[in-house]
TIMAR-271122 format. One record per residue: residue number from 1; residue in three letters; z, y, x of N, C-alpha, C in turn. Coordinates in steps of 0.001 Angstrom, whole numbers. Layout:
<recs>
<rec resi="NUM" resn="ALA" n_zz="Z" n_yy="Y" n_xx="X" ca_zz="Z" ca_yy="Y" ca_xx="X" c_zz="Z" c_yy="Y" c_xx="X"/>
...
</recs>
This chain:
<recs>
<rec resi="1" resn="MET" n_zz="155846" n_yy="70322" n_xx="17877" ca_zz="155722" ca_yy="70449" ca_xx="16441" c_zz="156499" c_yy="69308" c_xx="15800"/>
<rec resi="2" resn="SER" n_zz="157318" n_yy="69634" n_xx="14853" ca_zz="158153" ca_yy="68608" ca_xx="14237" c_zz="157364" c_yy="67815" c_xx="13196"/>
<rec resi="3" resn="LEU" n_zz="157877" n_yy="66636" n_xx="12909" ca_zz="157248" ca_yy="65770" ca_xx="11923" c_zz="157267" c_yy="66411" c_xx="10543"/>
<rec resi="4" resn="ALA" n_zz="158321" n_yy="67136" n_xx="10216" ca_zz="158419" ca_yy="67780" ca_xx="8910" c_zz="157297" c_yy="68798" c_xx="8722"/>
<rec resi="5" resn="ALA" n_zz="156987" n_yy="69555" n_xx="9768" ca_zz="155914" ca_yy="70546" ca_xx="9660" c_zz="154568" c_yy="69877" c_xx="9427"/>
<rec resi="6" resn="VAL" n_zz="154343" n_yy="68770" n_xx="10105" ca_zz="153082" ca_yy="68046" ca_xx="9930" c_zz="152981" c_yy="67494" c_xx="8513"/>
<rec resi="7" resn="LEU" n_zz="154059" n_yy="66873" n_xx="8046" ca_zz="154042" ca_yy="66300" ca_xx="6704" c_zz="153920" c_yy="67370" c_xx="5623"/>
<rec resi="8" resn="LEU" n_zz="154593" n_yy="68500" n_xx="5825" ca_zz="154523" ca_yy="69574" ca_xx="4836" c_zz="153201" c_yy="70336" c_xx="4896"/>
<rec resi="9" resn="THR" n_zz="152423" n_yy="70128" n_xx="5928" ca_zz="151086" ca_yy="70705" ca_xx="5978" c_zz="150058" c_yy="69740" c_xx="5396"/>
<rec resi="10" resn="ALA" n_zz="150130" n_yy="68479" n_xx="5803" ca_zz="149155" ca_yy="67490" ca_xx="5351" c_zz="149332" c_yy="67128" c_xx="3876"/>
<rec resi="11" resn="GLY" n_zz="150565" n_yy="67088" n_xx="3408" ca_zz="150836" ca_yy="66709" ca_xx="2020" c_zz="150177" c_yy="67615" c_xx="998"/>
<rec resi="12" resn="PRO" n_zz="150442" n_yy="68914" n_xx="1036" ca_zz="149788" ca_yy="69797" ca_xx="55" c_zz="148270" c_yy="69843" c_xx="170"/>
<rec resi="13" resn="ILE" n_zz="147748" n_yy="69684" n_xx="1394" ca_zz="146288" ca_yy="69651" ca_xx="1542" c_zz="145720" c_yy="68439" c_xx="808"/>
<rec resi="14" resn="CYS" n_zz="146368" n_yy="67282" n_xx="958" ca_zz="145920" ca_yy="66074" ca_xx="260" c_zz="146079" c_yy="66217" c_xx="-1250"/>
<rec resi="15" resn="ILE" n_zz="147155" n_yy="66842" n_xx="-1689" ca_zz="147379" ca_yy="67032" ca_xx="-3122" c_zz="146285" c_yy="67910" c_xx="-3718"/>
<rec resi="16" resn="VAL" n_zz="145982" n_yy="69014" n_xx="-3062" ca_zz="144969" ca_yy="69941" ca_xx="-3588" c_zz="143573" c_yy="69318" c_xx="-3539"/>
<rec resi="17" resn="ALA" n_zz="143222" n_yy="68717" n_xx="-2418" ca_zz="141886" ca_yy="68122" ca_xx="-2292" c_zz="141713" c_yy="66951" c_xx="-3258"/>
<rec resi="18" resn="GLY" n_zz="142705" n_yy="66069" n_xx="-3312" ca_zz="142622" ca_yy="64930" ca_xx="-4223" c_zz="142685" c_yy="65351" c_xx="-5679"/>
<rec resi="19" resn="GLY" n_zz="143532" n_yy="66318" n_xx="-5983" ca_zz="143645" ca_yy="66781" ca_xx="-7359" c_zz="142388" c_yy="67459" c_xx="-7857"/>
<rec resi="20" resn="THR" n_zz="141713" n_yy="68166" n_xx="-6981" ca_zz="140469" ca_yy="68837" ca_xx="-7366" c_zz="139415" c_yy="67824" c_xx="-7792"/>
<rec resi="21" resn="ILE" n_zz="139293" n_yy="66748" n_xx="-7046" ca_zz="138291" ca_yy="65734" ca_xx="-7380" c_zz="138781" c_yy="64853" c_xx="-8529"/>
<rec resi="22" resn="ALA" n_zz="140065" n_yy="64479" n_xx="-8526" ca_zz="140589" ca_yy="63599" ca_xx="-9566" c_zz="140515" c_yy="64252" c_xx="-10941"/>
<rec resi="23" resn="LEU" n_zz="140783" n_yy="65538" n_xx="-11002" ca_zz="140712" ca_yy="66247" ca_xx="-12275" c_zz="139305" c_yy="66767" c_xx="-12553"/>
<rec resi="24" resn="ASN" n_zz="138383" n_yy="66493" n_xx="-11648" ca_zz="136974" ca_yy="66844" ca_xx="-11779" c_zz="136774" c_yy="68337" c_xx="-12036"/>
<rec resi="25" resn="ILE" n_zz="137476" n_yy="69144" n_xx="-11260" ca_zz="137372" ca_yy="70591" ca_xx="-11385" c_zz="135990" c_yy="71021" c_xx="-10909"/>
<rec resi="26" resn="ARG" n_zz="135288" n_yy="71752" n_xx="-11749" ca_zz="133932" ca_yy="72247" ca_xx="-11492" c_zz="132952" c_yy="71112" c_xx="-11200"/>
<rec resi="27" resn="GLY" n_zz="133182" n_yy="69927" n_xx="-11783" ca_zz="132249" ca_yy="68820" ca_xx="-11634" c_zz="132199" c_yy="68231" c_xx="-10240"/>
<rec resi="28" resn="SER" n_zz="133304" n_yy="68281" n_xx="-9514" ca_zz="133301" ca_yy="67834" ca_xx="-8124" c_zz="133036" c_yy="66336" c_xx="-7988"/>
<rec resi="29" resn="ALA" n_zz="133538" n_yy="65518" n_xx="-8902" ca_zz="133310" ca_yy="64072" ca_xx="-8807" c_zz="131835" c_yy="63743" c_xx="-9047"/>
<rec resi="30" resn="GLN" n_zz="131214" n_yy="64395" n_xx="-10040" ca_zz="129791" ca_yy="64159" ca_xx="-10285" c_zz="128950" c_yy="64655" c_xx="-9105"/>
<rec resi="31" resn="THR" n_zz="129363" n_yy="65762" n_xx="-8496" ca_zz="128634" ca_yy="66289" ca_xx="-7340" c_zz="128687" c_yy="65306" c_xx="-6175"/>
<rec resi="32" resn="LEU" n_zz="129870" n_yy="64712" n_xx="-5933" ca_zz="129977" ca_yy="63718" ca_xx="-4857" c_zz="129106" c_yy="62503" c_xx="-5145"/>
<rec resi="33" resn="ALA" n_zz="129072" n_yy="62049" n_xx="-6392" ca_zz="128252" ca_yy="60893" ca_xx="-6753" c_zz="126768" c_yy="61204" c_xx="-6578"/>
<rec resi="34" resn="ARG" n_zz="126334" n_yy="62400" n_xx="-7011" ca_zz="124931" ca_yy="62792" ca_xx="-6840" c_zz="124571" c_yy="62915" c_xx="-5361"/>
<rec resi="35" resn="ARG" n_zz="125483" n_yy="63483" n_xx="-4581" ca_zz="125216" ca_yy="63654" ca_xx="-3153" c_zz="125081" c_yy="62302" c_xx="-2458"/>
<rec resi="36" resn="ALA" n_zz="125951" n_yy="61350" n_xx="-2805" ca_zz="125868" ca_yy="60014" ca_xx="-2207" c_zz="124564" c_yy="59329" c_xx="-2596"/>
<rec resi="37" resn="ALA" n_zz="124155" n_yy="59477" n_xx="-3853" ca_zz="122894" ca_yy="58867" ca_xx="-4287" c_zz="121708" c_yy="59498" c_xx="-3567"/>
<rec resi="38" resn="ASP" n_zz="121724" n_yy="60818" n_xx="-3406" ca_zz="120642" ca_yy="61489" ca_xx="-2677" c_zz="120588" c_yy="61035" c_xx="-1223"/>
<rec resi="39" resn="ASN" n_zz="121744" n_yy="60895" n_xx="-595" ca_zz="121779" ca_yy="60436" ca_xx="798" c_zz="121252" c_yy="59009" c_xx="923"/>
<rec resi="40" resn="ARG" n_zz="121610" n_yy="58140" n_xx="-27" ca_zz="121095" ca_yy="56764" ca_xx="-2" c_zz="119582" c_yy="56758" c_xx="-169"/>
<rec resi="41" resn="GLN" n_zz="119085" n_yy="57612" n_xx="-1087" ca_zz="117652" ca_yy="57654" ca_xx="-1315" c_zz="116914" c_yy="58176" c_xx="-79"/>
<rec resi="42" resn="ARG" n_zz="117471" n_yy="59191" n_xx="588" ca_zz="116846" ca_yy="59694" ca_xx="1817" c_zz="116825" c_yy="58623" c_xx="2903"/>
<rec resi="43" resn="ALA" n_zz="117915" n_yy="57873" n_xx="3025" ca_zz="117961" ca_yy="56804" ca_xx="4024" c_zz="116940" c_yy="55721" c_xx="3709"/>
<rec resi="44" resn="MET" n_zz="116777" n_yy="55401" n_xx="2432" ca_zz="115791" ca_yy="54388" ca_xx="2050" c_zz="114377" c_yy="54878" c_xx="2338"/>
<rec resi="45" resn="HIS" n_zz="114103" n_yy="56141" n_xx="2056" ca_zz="112776" ca_yy="56690" ca_xx="2339" c_zz="112506" c_yy="56727" c_xx="3844"/>
<rec resi="46" resn="ALA" n_zz="113537" n_yy="56995" n_xx="4635" ca_zz="113364" ca_yy="57008" ca_xx="6085" c_zz="113032" c_yy="55612" c_xx="6608"/>
<rec resi="47" resn="ARG" n_zz="113549" n_yy="54580" n_xx="5938" ca_zz="113240" ca_yy="53202" ca_xx="6333" c_zz="111890" c_yy="52742" c_xx="5800"/>
<rec resi="48" resn="GLY" n_zz="111307" n_yy="53505" n_xx="4865" ca_zz="110028" ca_yy="53121" ca_xx="4294" c_zz="110156" c_yy="52412" c_xx="2964"/>
<rec resi="49" resn="ASP" n_zz="111349" n_yy="52266" n_xx="2437" ca_zz="111563" ca_yy="51633" ca_xx="1140" c_zz="111443" c_yy="52704" c_xx="62"/>
<rec resi="50" resn="LEU" n_zz="110444" n_yy="52601" n_xx="-797" ca_zz="110190" ca_yy="53643" ca_xx="-1786" c_zz="110735" c_yy="53286" c_xx="-3166"/>
<rec resi="51" resn="GLY" n_zz="111513" n_yy="52240" n_xx="-3279" ca_zz="112104" ca_yy="51861" ca_xx="-4559" c_zz="113286" c_yy="52754" c_xx="-4920"/>
<rec resi="52" resn="PRO" n_zz="113835" n_yy="52544" n_xx="-6118" ca_zz="114986" ca_yy="53358" ca_xx="-6522" c_zz="116234" c_yy="52979" c_xx="-5727"/>
<rec resi="53" resn="ALA" n_zz="117059" n_yy="53971" n_xx="-5471" ca_zz="118296" ca_yy="53735" ca_xx="-4719" c_zz="119320" c_yy="53065" c_xx="-5623"/>
<rec resi="54" resn="PRO" n_zz="120011" n_yy="52044" n_xx="-5133" ca_zz="121034" ca_yy="51389" ca_xx="-5961" c_zz="122262" c_yy="52279" c_xx="-6117"/>
<rec resi="55" resn="LEU" n_zz="122910" n_yy="52186" n_xx="-7269" ca_zz="124139" ca_yy="52948" ca_xx="-7524" c_zz="125310" c_yy="52188" c_xx="-6917"/>
<rec resi="56" resn="VAL" n_zz="125955" n_yy="52780" n_xx="-5936" ca_zz="127055" ca_yy="52119" ca_xx="-5249" c_zz="128395" c_yy="52609" c_xx="-5771"/>
<rec resi="57" resn="ALA" n_zz="128567" n_yy="53907" n_xx="-5843" ca_zz="129837" ca_yy="54476" ca_xx="-6296" c_zz="129569" c_yy="55528" c_xx="-7366"/>
<rec resi="58" resn="SER" n_zz="130217" n_yy="55364" n_xx="-8508" ca_zz="130057" ca_yy="56334" ca_xx="-9581" c_zz="131115" c_yy="57426" c_xx="-9443"/>
<rec resi="59" resn="ALA" n_zz="131058" n_yy="58395" n_xx="-10334" ca_zz="132039" ca_yy="59472" ca_xx="-10316" c_zz="133437" c_yy="58927" c_xx="-10597"/>
<rec resi="60" resn="GLY" n_zz="133532" n_yy="57868" n_xx="-11382" ca_zz="134837" ca_yy="57266" ca_xx="-11671" c_zz="135507" c_yy="56705" c_xx="-10430"/>
<rec resi="61" resn="VAL" n_zz="134704" n_yy="56137" n_xx="-9538" ca_zz="135253" ca_yy="55608" ca_xx="-8288" c_zz="135808" c_yy="56746" c_xx="-7437"/>
<rec resi="62" resn="TYR" n_zz="135066" n_yy="57846" n_xx="-7364" ca_zz="135548" ca_yy="58988" ca_xx="-6588" c_zz="136822" c_yy="59571" c_xx="-7209"/>
<rec resi="63" resn="ARG" n_zz="136902" n_yy="59595" n_xx="-8528" ca_zz="138103" ca_yy="60118" ca_xx="-9182" c_zz="139300" c_yy="59202" c_xx="-8920"/>
<rec resi="64" resn="TYR" n_zz="139076" n_yy="57892" n_xx="-8912" ca_zz="140148" ca_yy="56937" ca_xx="-8635" c_zz="140659" c_yy="57104" c_xx="-7197"/>
<rec resi="65" resn="LEU" n_zz="139734" n_yy="57194" n_xx="-6241" ca_zz="140129" ca_yy="57368" ca_xx="-4842" c_zz="140832" c_yy="58706" c_xx="-4621"/>
<rec resi="66" resn="ALA" n_zz="140386" n_yy="59739" n_xx="-5315" ca_zz="141025" ca_yy="61047" ca_xx="-5189" c_zz="142423" c_yy="61036" c_xx="-5788"/>
<rec resi="67" resn="THR" n_zz="142626" n_yy="60272" n_xx="-6859" ca_zz="143964" ca_yy="60144" ca_xx="-7432" c_zz="144905" c_yy="59486" c_xx="-6428"/>
<rec resi="68" resn="ALA" n_zz="144422" n_yy="58447" n_xx="-5764" ca_zz="145233" ca_yy="57789" ca_xx="-4738" c_zz="145541" c_yy="58751" c_xx="-3590"/>
<rec resi="69" resn="THR" n_zz="144579" n_yy="59572" n_xx="-3210" ca_zz="144791" ca_yy="60553" ca_xx="-2144" c_zz="145836" c_yy="61584" c_xx="-2549"/>
<rec resi="70" resn="ALA" n_zz="145760" n_yy="62056" n_xx="-3789" ca_zz="146731" ca_yy="63040" ca_xx="-4268" c_zz="148135" c_yy="62442" c_xx="-4320"/>
<rec resi="71" resn="LEU" n_zz="148247" n_yy="61198" n_xx="-4746" ca_zz="149570" ca_yy="60554" ca_xx="-4788" c_zz="150123" c_yy="60345" c_xx="-3381"/>
<rec resi="72" resn="CYS" n_zz="149263" n_yy="59987" n_xx="-2442" ca_zz="149704" ca_yy="59862" ca_xx="-1055" c_zz="150130" c_yy="61216" c_xx="-491"/>
<rec resi="73" resn="GLY" n_zz="149447" n_yy="62273" n_xx="-888" ca_zz="149844" ca_yy="63613" ca_xx="-477" c_zz="151206" c_yy="63984" c_xx="-1022"/>
<rec resi="74" resn="LEU" n_zz="151497" n_yy="63551" n_xx="-2234" ca_zz="152817" ca_yy="63790" ca_xx="-2815" c_zz="153894" c_yy="63059" c_xx="-2024"/>
<rec resi="75" resn="VAL" n_zz="153599" n_yy="61838" n_xx="-1619" ca_zz="154546" ca_yy="61073" ca_xx="-805" c_zz="154771" c_yy="61757" c_xx="544"/>
<rec resi="76" resn="LEU" n_zz="153694" n_yy="62253" n_xx="1154" ca_zz="153832" ca_yy="62954" ca_xx="2433" c_zz="154680" c_yy="64210" c_xx="2279"/>
<rec resi="77" resn="THR" n_zz="154462" n_yy="64943" n_xx="1198" ca_zz="155234" ca_yy="66167" ca_xx="971" c_zz="156711" c_yy="65847" c_xx="760"/>
<rec resi="78" resn="LEU" n_zz="156989" n_yy="64833" n_xx="-41" ca_zz="158390" ca_yy="64448" ca_xx="-262" c_zz="159029" c_yy="63943" c_xx="1033"/>
<rec resi="79" resn="GLY" n_zz="158255" n_yy="63233" n_xx="1853" ca_zz="158774" ca_yy="62797" ca_xx="3147" c_zz="159091" c_yy="63974" c_xx="4058"/>
<rec resi="80" resn="GLY" n_zz="158246" n_yy="64991" n_xx="4022" ca_zz="158518" ca_yy="66185" ca_xx="4810" c_zz="159755" c_yy="66919" c_xx="4339"/>
<rec resi="81" resn="LEU" n_zz="159952" n_yy="66958" n_xx="3028" ca_zz="161157" ca_yy="67612" ca_xx="2487" c_zz="162410" c_yy="66821" c_xx="2844"/>
<rec resi="82" resn="LEU" n_zz="162305" n_yy="65506" n_xx="2847" ca_zz="163472" ca_yy="64685" ca_xx="3238" c_zz="163754" c_yy="64811" c_xx="4729"/>
<rec resi="83" resn="GLU" n_zz="162719" n_yy="65031" n_xx="5519" ca_zz="162892" ca_yy="65191" ca_xx="6964" c_zz="163645" c_yy="66479" c_xx="7289"/>
<rec resi="84" resn="ILE" n_zz="163419" n_yy="67512" n_xx="6476" ca_zz="164095" ca_yy="68786" ca_xx="6692" c_zz="165584" c_yy="68661" c_xx="6401"/>
<rec resi="85" resn="ALA" n_zz="165903" n_yy="67948" n_xx="5316" ca_zz="167311" ca_yy="67851" ca_xx="4881" c_zz="168152" c_yy="67022" c_xx="5806"/>
</recs>
């Protein structure tokens, strides 16, 4: 399998996945933040700590990381196109 095929496969996947969260399509960033908070709360309850779970990452953090992922996907796609030429 050539490097161009790998880059042209991974790049668009990163662009779509990162863009979906970065643009908060269907509330995906808020869903990730809620899911992380629920997981933290379950872990705290499993340890016996019944206090409120601390907020570690907000939806803005997930949107920022997804933007970086989408931009990296763009770089991978452009690298794959340059590899073909």
